[in-house]
N, C-alpha and C positions, 0 to 999 in steps of 0.2 A: 504493500500499499504506499502511495507516495506521500500522504501526510499521516500524522498520529491518528490513532483510532478514535480518540475523543474528539479531535477537531473534525474528522470526517463525519461523525455523528452529529456534532454541533452545527456543521454546515447545513444539514438538512432541516435544522429548526432556527437557523439564524435570523437575525432581526427582520421582521416584516416591515418595520418602520423604515428601514433603509430601502427595502424594495418598493414601498410605496413612494419614497422620495424619487427613486430613479424612474418609476412610472410617471410621476408628476412631471418630472423634467422632459420625458418623451411627449407627454400630452401638451404641455406648454409649446413645445417646438411645433407640434401639429396644429394646435387650435389658437395659439397666441397666449401670452402670460395673463392678459386681462380677462381671459375666459376660463381660467383654471385656478381653483383655490386649494392651496397646498396645506393640509393640516398634519403632515408627517413629522418632519424633523424639528419644526418650530424655528426655522430660519426667519430672520426679521424682515418685516415689510416696511419698517420705518428706519431711517439712518441713525447712527449713534448721536449723542448730544454734540452740538458744536464745539463745546469746550474740549471734547475728546480730540477733535482735529487739530485745534489750535495748540494744545499741549503736545501732541504727537509731532507736529511740525517744528515746534520750538526744540524739542529734544532731538529730533532726527538732524537738525541742523548743527548741533554741537559736535565738534570733531574730537571729543574725548575718545582715546583708543580703548578705554575700558568700558565704554558704554555698551558694547555688544559682547563683552566677555563673559566668562564663567561668573556665577554668583554663588553664595553659600547654599549648601543643600537645602536649607529651609526657606531660602529666598532672601531678598534684601531686607534688612531690618527696617528700613524706612517704609517699605510697602507693608510689611507685617504690622508696624505700629500703626499705620494708617487704617488698616483693616481691622485691627483690634479696637480702635475707637469706634468704628461703625458697629462692630459686634457689640460692644459695651452699651451703646445707645439702643441698638435693636433688641438686646436680650436683658437690659437691666442688671448687668453684672459688672464686676470690676475685673478687667482683664487686660493684660499687656501683650505686646508683640511676642513675647517669650512663648506664648501659648497658642500662636497662630503659625501655620506653615503654608507656604504658596505651593500650589499643585498645577499640574497640566489639566485644567478644567475640573469640574466636579466629578466627572467620570474617572479621571486620574486619581483624584482625591479619595473616592470611595475604594478604589483598588489598593492605595496606600494604606488606608485605614484598615481594611479587611486583611491585608497582608500582615499588618502589625499585630492584630489581635487573635487571629485564628490559628489554632492547632488542627492538624488533619482530622477530618471526621466531625468537627464541631459544627453546630447548627446556627443559622441565622434565621430568625422568624420574621417573615415579611407578609404584611396584610395584603389581601387581594381586593381589586385589581391593582397591579403594579407595573412600574416601568420594566419592560421585558428584558432589559440587559442585566437587571439584578442577578439573575440566575447565573449568567456567565461570569459576572464579577466575583461572585461567591466561589464558584467552581474553579476560578483561576487559582485560588489559594486553598484548594483542597477542603473547602467547606461544603456544607449541604444546605440548601435553601429549604425552609420549612414553612409552607404556605398556610395562612389562616384566613378564614372568611371575615368579612366586615358585615355590619348591619344592612338592612335594606336600603338605607340612605347613605350608605358607604362610610358611615362613622366607625371608629374603632370598636371592635367587639373585645372588650377586656377580658371577659370570661373565656372566649375562644383562645385568646393569647395565653392565658393562664393554663388552659388544657394543654397547649402545645409546648409549654416550658418543661424541660427535663435537665438531667445533669450534663447533657452535651450542649445545652443551649449557651451560646457565647454573646450573642448579640440580638437585638431587635432593630430592624431598619425601617424607618417610616419616611414618608415623603408628603410634606404638607406645606403649601397647597399641593394637593395630589395630582400627579400625572398618571392616569388619564381623566380622573372624575372631576377634578377642581375642588374637591372637598378640603376644608380647613379643619383639622382635628381640633376638638374643643379644649378649652382650658381644663374643664372637668375631667375629660378623657386622659389628657396629658398627666394630670395629677394623679389620677388612679393608676395609670400605667407606671409612673415613676415609683409609686408606693409598692406596686406589685414586684417591679424588678429589684427593688431594695430588699424586699422580703426574701425573694428567692436567692439573691446574691448572698444574704446572710445564712440562709439555709444550706447552700452548696458550698460556702466558704470561698467563693471566688466571684469576681464582679461579672455581671451580665451588662454589657455595654448597650446604650441606646444611641443609635446613629440617626441623625436626621438630614436628609437630603433636601436642600432648601433653595434651589435656583429660582423658584417662583415666588419666593417670600414677599417681595414688594409688589407683586401683581394682584393686589386685592382691592376690593371696592367696598362702597357702603360703610366706610369707617370701621371696617372689621379689623381686629388685631390678631395676628398669628401668634399663638402662645410660644413661649420660649422653652425648649428643653433644657437649655444650660442653667436656667435659674430654678428648675424643678428637680433635677436629678444630677448627682455627683459624677457618676460615670457616663458622662454624655459627650458626644462630639457633634458639631454641626459641620456639614460639607456643603459648600456653595460655590457660586461662580458669578460672573457678570455677564454671562451669555445672554440671559433673557432681559435683564433689567437695563442693560446698556446697549442691547443689540450688538453684541460682540462674540457671537459663539465660536467663530473661527480663530479668535485670538487666544483661546484657552487659558483665561485667567481664572483659576480657581483656588480655593483655599480650604483648610480644615482649621477649625477653632475648637479647642477642648476646654472643659470645665477646669479652671485653674485650682479649684478646691479639691479635685480628684487626688486621693492620698498618694497615688503613683504617678502624678502628673509629669514630673521631670523624666521618669523612666518611659512613660508613654510617649512623650515628645521625642526622646531620643530614638525610640523605636520607629516613630513616623518619619523622622528625618533620615534614618538609615534606609528605610524602605523607599523613600522618595528617591534615593540615589540608586539602590541596587535594582529597582525596577526600571531604571533607565530614563525616568522622566526629567528630572533635575532642570528645571521645573516649568513654571509659567515663563513666557518670553521675557528676557531681560528688559527690553525696551518697554513692553507692556506693564511690567512691574513699575518702572519708573513713571509711567504715565498715571498709575494708581496713586 
């Protein structure tokens, strides 16, 4: 066989989102872009902010030979500090750049986080419906996806999550606002979930992490607030990017922010930084980090 057995099998169920995107491109070429509405990859229909272009032009015109060189494995501290200030505001917590790492998009960030925490055969609980690539991300690092149902309105079913928890559970991965449903998990449900994971972490004598994939966090309406996992649960990490909010998906500016009150926070950060390097990401573009 020309490719690994797992990859050959994965290819048969590979992302239908990408296939939809490719079909959309074909249809646009056939019928014209104005006649085809593409709901596949979430490519932007509006340009990035004008300030992005002005900052980019200013930085690109500077002849500093180090401007496009290697950066620290965790990213430039100036960018980490800037993002930490945003995280502190969004999540109402005290956090510094020491607990933020730049990544190659949110997808790269999720792979870095999963590589850091998963032992072979450990499980990651994921509520359905979910972003279809999660299964591949988890399998990349020898983990097992454990799918649980949500309620009829797509809200978290905390009882279903509890039934799925076992001694192999290493993490729960949520996505709020959710792709594909658009649901924002409630403050009450996040509070109950945090209490549940704390209880089972103590029971099993090891942390069960809560990972929140949040690229859509700012795309909310009607004055709705997205609850913060960082202010609810000690062993939590937020993975996000500027792909959706600033119309910059191709620039791959992602990050991971961990709860600084995590007892093993420094060890977890060291693990994230190592995995960011050995997975070959290292990391968001140097120029884009300086734009941030």
